[in-house]
TORKOL-4160 file (C-alpha; in steps of 0.2 Angstrom, whole numbers, padded with zeros to 4 digits, m for minus):
146
<pt num="1" X="0381" Y="m0163" Z="0023"/>
<pt num="2" X="0382" Y="m0166" Z="0004"/>
<pt num="3" X="0389" Y="m0152" Z="m0006"/>
<pt num="4" X="0374" Y="m0153" Z="m0018"/>
<pt num="5" X="0362" Y="m0149" Z="m0004"/>
<pt num="6" X="0363" Y="m0130" Z="m0005"/>
<pt num="7" X="0356" Y="m0116" Z="0006"/>
<pt num="8" X="0369" Y="m0103" Z="0007"/>
<pt num="9" X="0364" Y="m0086" Z="0000"/>
<pt num="10" X="0379" Y="m0086" Z="m0012"/>
<pt num="11" X="0374" Y="m0104" Z="m0019"/>
<pt num="12" X="0356" Y="m0099" Z="m0021"/>
<pt num="13" X="0360" Y="m0083" Z="m0030"/>
<pt num="14" X="0372" Y="m0092" Z="m0042"/>
<pt num="15" X="0359" Y="m0105" Z="m0046"/>
<pt num="16" X="0345" Y="m0092" Z="m0049"/>
<pt num="17" X="0357" Y="m0081" Z="m0059"/>
<pt num="18" X="0362" Y="m0094" Z="m0071"/>
<pt num="19" X="0346" Y="m0103" Z="m0073"/>
<pt num="20" X="0334" Y="m0099" Z="m0087"/>
<pt num="21" X="0321" Y="m0114" Z="m0088"/>
<pt num="22" X="0311" Y="m0119" Z="m0074"/>
<pt num="23" X="0299" Y="m0134" Z="m0074"/>
<pt num="24" X="0285" Y="m0132" Z="m0061"/>
<pt num="25" X="0280" Y="m0149" Z="m0054"/>
<pt num="26" X="0263" Y="m0147" Z="m0046"/>
<pt num="27" X="0258" Y="m0131" Z="m0054"/>
<pt num="28" X="0240" Y="m0125" Z="m0052"/>
<pt num="29" X="0229" Y="m0117" Z="m0066"/>
<pt num="30" X="0223" Y="m0099" Z="m0068"/>
<pt num="31" X="0207" Y="m0105" Z="m0059"/>
<pt num="32" X="0218" Y="m0107" Z="m0043"/>
<pt num="33" X="0227" Y="m0090" Z="m0045"/>
<pt num="34" X="0227" Y="m0086" Z="m0027"/>
<pt num="35" X="0238" Y="m0101" Z="m0023"/>
<pt num="36" X="0257" Y="m0101" Z="m0022"/>
<pt num="37" X="0258" Y="m0115" Z="m0035"/>
<pt num="38" X="0251" Y="m0103" Z="m0048"/>
<pt num="39" X="0257" Y="m0086" Z="m0043"/>
<pt num="40" X="0275" Y="m0091" Z="m0039"/>
<pt num="41" X="0277" Y="m0098" Z="m0057"/>
<pt num="42" X="0268" Y="m0083" Z="m0064"/>
<pt num="43" X="0280" Y="m0071" Z="m0055"/>
<pt num="44" X="0295" Y="m0082" Z="m0062"/>
<pt num="45" X="0288" Y="m0080" Z="m0079"/>
<pt num="46" X="0286" Y="m0061" Z="m0077"/>
<pt num="47" X="0304" Y="m0061" Z="m0071"/>
<pt num="48" X="0310" Y="m0068" Z="m0087"/>
<pt num="49" X="0312" Y="m0087" Z="m0084"/>
<pt num="50" X="0305" Y="m0099" Z="m0096"/>
<pt num="51" X="0292" Y="m0108" Z="m0085"/>
<pt num="52" X="0286" Y="m0125" Z="m0091"/>
<pt num="53" X="0270" Y="m0132" Z="m0082"/>
<pt num="54" X="0270" Y="m0149" Z="m0076"/>
<pt num="55" X="0253" Y="m0151" Z="m0067"/>
<pt num="56" X="0249" Y="m0167" Z="m0057"/>
<pt num="57" X="0230" Y="m0164" Z="m0057"/>
<pt num="58" X="0219" Y="m0156" Z="m0071"/>
<pt num="59" X="0220" Y="m0169" Z="m0084"/>
<pt num="60" X="0209" Y="m0159" Z="m0096"/>
<pt num="61" X="0221" Y="m0144" Z="m0095"/>
<pt num="62" X="0233" Y="m0142" Z="m0110"/>
<pt num="63" X="0240" Y="m0125" Z="m0107"/>
<pt num="64" X="0245" Y="m0115" Z="m0091"/>
<pt num="65" X="0252" Y="m0097" Z="m0092"/>
<pt num="66" X="0251" Y="m0098" Z="m0111"/>
<pt num="67" X="0263" Y="m0113" Z="m0111"/>
<pt num="68" X="0260" Y="m0131" Z="m0116"/>
<pt num="69" X="0258" Y="m0143" Z="m0101"/>
<pt num="70" X="0268" Y="m0158" Z="m0099"/>
<pt num="71" X="0263" Y="m0173" Z="m0088"/>
<pt num="72" X="0281" Y="m0179" Z="m0085"/>
<pt num="73" X="0297" Y="m0170" Z="m0083"/>
<pt num="74" X="0306" Y="m0182" Z="m0095"/>
<pt num="75" X="0294" Y="m0177" Z="m0109"/>
<pt num="76" X="0299" Y="m0159" Z="m0109"/>
<pt num="77" X="0310" Y="m0156" Z="m0124"/>
<pt num="78" X="0327" Y="m0148" Z="m0121"/>
<pt num="79" X="0336" Y="m0145" Z="m0104"/>
<pt num="80" X="0328" Y="m0140" Z="m0088"/>
<pt num="81" X="0339" Y="m0129" Z="m0076"/>
<pt num="82" X="0327" Y="m0130" Z="m0061"/>
<pt num="83" X="0313" Y="m0142" Z="m0056"/>
<pt num="84" X="0302" Y="m0131" Z="m0044"/>
<pt num="85" X="0292" Y="m0143" Z="m0034"/>
<pt num="86" X="0274" Y="m0139" Z="m0027"/>
<pt num="87" X="0270" Y="m0156" Z="m0019"/>
<pt num="88" X="0267" Y="m0162" Z="m0001"/>
<pt num="89" X="0282" Y="m0169" Z="0007"/>
<pt num="90" X="0275" Y="m0186" Z="0007"/>
<pt num="91" X="0272" Y="m0185" Z="m0012"/>
<pt num="92" X="0290" Y="m0180" Z="m0017"/>
<pt num="93" X="0298" Y="m0197" Z="m0017"/>
<pt num="94" X="0285" Y="m0203" Z="m0031"/>
<pt num="95" X="0293" Y="m0190" Z="m0043"/>
<pt num="96" X="0312" Y="m0194" Z="m0040"/>
<pt num="97" X="0313" Y="m0207" Z="m0054"/>
<pt num="98" X="0306" Y="m0194" Z="m0066"/>
<pt num="99" X="0317" Y="m0181" Z="m0060"/>
<pt num="100" X="0332" Y="m0192" Z="m0062"/>
<pt num="101" X="0327" Y="m0197" Z="m0080"/>
<pt num="102" X="0326" Y="m0178" Z="m0084"/>
<pt num="103" X="0343" Y="m0174" Z="m0076"/>
<pt num="104" X="0339" Y="m0155" Z="m0072"/>
<pt num="105" X="0353" Y="m0145" Z="m0065"/>
<pt num="106" X="0343" Y="m0142" Z="m0048"/>
<pt num="107" X="0328" Y="m0146" Z="m0039"/>
<pt num="108" X="0319" Y="m0133" Z="m0028"/>
<pt num="109" X="0307" Y="m0139" Z="m0015"/>
<pt num="110" X="0296" Y="m0124" Z="m0010"/>
<pt num="111" X="0293" Y="m0117" Z="0007"/>
<pt num="112" X="0286" Y="m0130" Z="0019"/>
<pt num="113" X="0292" Y="m0145" Z="0008"/>
<pt num="114" X="0306" Y="m0156" Z="0014"/>
<pt num="115" X="0310" Y="m0174" Z="0010"/>
<pt num="116" X="0328" Y="m0178" Z="0016"/>
<pt num="117" X="0329" Y="m0195" Z="0008"/>
<pt num="118" X="0324" Y="m0189" Z="m0009"/>
<pt num="119" X="0335" Y="m0174" Z="m0008"/>
<pt num="120" X="0350" Y="m0185" Z="m0004"/>
<pt num="121" X="0346" Y="m0197" Z="m0018"/>
<pt num="122" X="0345" Y="m0182" Z="m0030"/>
<pt num="123" X="0361" Y="m0174" Z="m0023"/>
<pt num="124" X="0370" Y="m0190" Z="m0025"/>
<pt num="125" X="0365" Y="m0191" Z="m0043"/>
<pt num="126" X="0374" Y="m0174" Z="m0045"/>
<pt num="127" X="0358" Y="m0163" Z="m0044"/>
<pt num="128" X="0358" Y="m0147" Z="m0034"/>
<pt num="129" X="0344" Y="m0147" Z="m0021"/>
<pt num="130" X="0336" Y="m0133" Z="m0011"/>
<pt num="131" X="0323" Y="m0138" Z="0002"/>
<pt num="132" X="0310" Y="m0128" Z="0011"/>
<pt num="133" X="0313" Y="m0111" Z="0003"/>
<pt num="134" X="0302" Y="m0100" Z="m0008"/>
<pt num="135" X="0310" Y="m0097" Z="m0025"/>
<pt num="136" X="0300" Y="m0081" Z="m0027"/>
<pt num="137" X="0306" Y="m0074" Z="m0010"/>
<pt num="138" X="0324" Y="m0079" Z="m0014"/>
<pt num="139" X="0323" Y="m0071" Z="m0032"/>
<pt num="140" X="0315" Y="m0055" Z="m0025"/>
<pt num="141" X="0330" Y="m0054" Z="m0012"/>
<pt num="142" X="0342" Y="m0057" Z="m0026"/>
<pt num="143" X="0334" Y="m0043" Z="m0037"/>
<pt num="144" X="0336" Y="m0031" Z="m0022"/>
<pt num="145" X="0355" Y="m0033" Z="m0021"/>
<pt num="146" X="0366" Y="m0021" Z="m0030"/>
């Protein structure tokens, strides 16, 4: 297994502790507030992270969670610590080039999302990758630790 493919509690805790900016690829809008692709980023924002919305749909939307929307990761000014991905597994590969161009510290594929080929390509480029885990659940677990 590649060292940048992480799933140990210690590595995940370290990643969440030192990250501040999370771009959410595939974020939903307030109109879909009952979906994880909206309420998870809302939770992260409330937990103190700088959440940058990168929706795939909703071309008319210019703001989500009070933040300007970006259509590509590479267009986000400044560094991104984590790209949190809410896309179907079959759609992940289409975003790899954009992720590589942005060079985030990590990519987090949400619970139910796994794409081993894309994960390996990102890991080989020096990007940490978490697959098939909910960032909100892991953050809550971290918050409960002394």
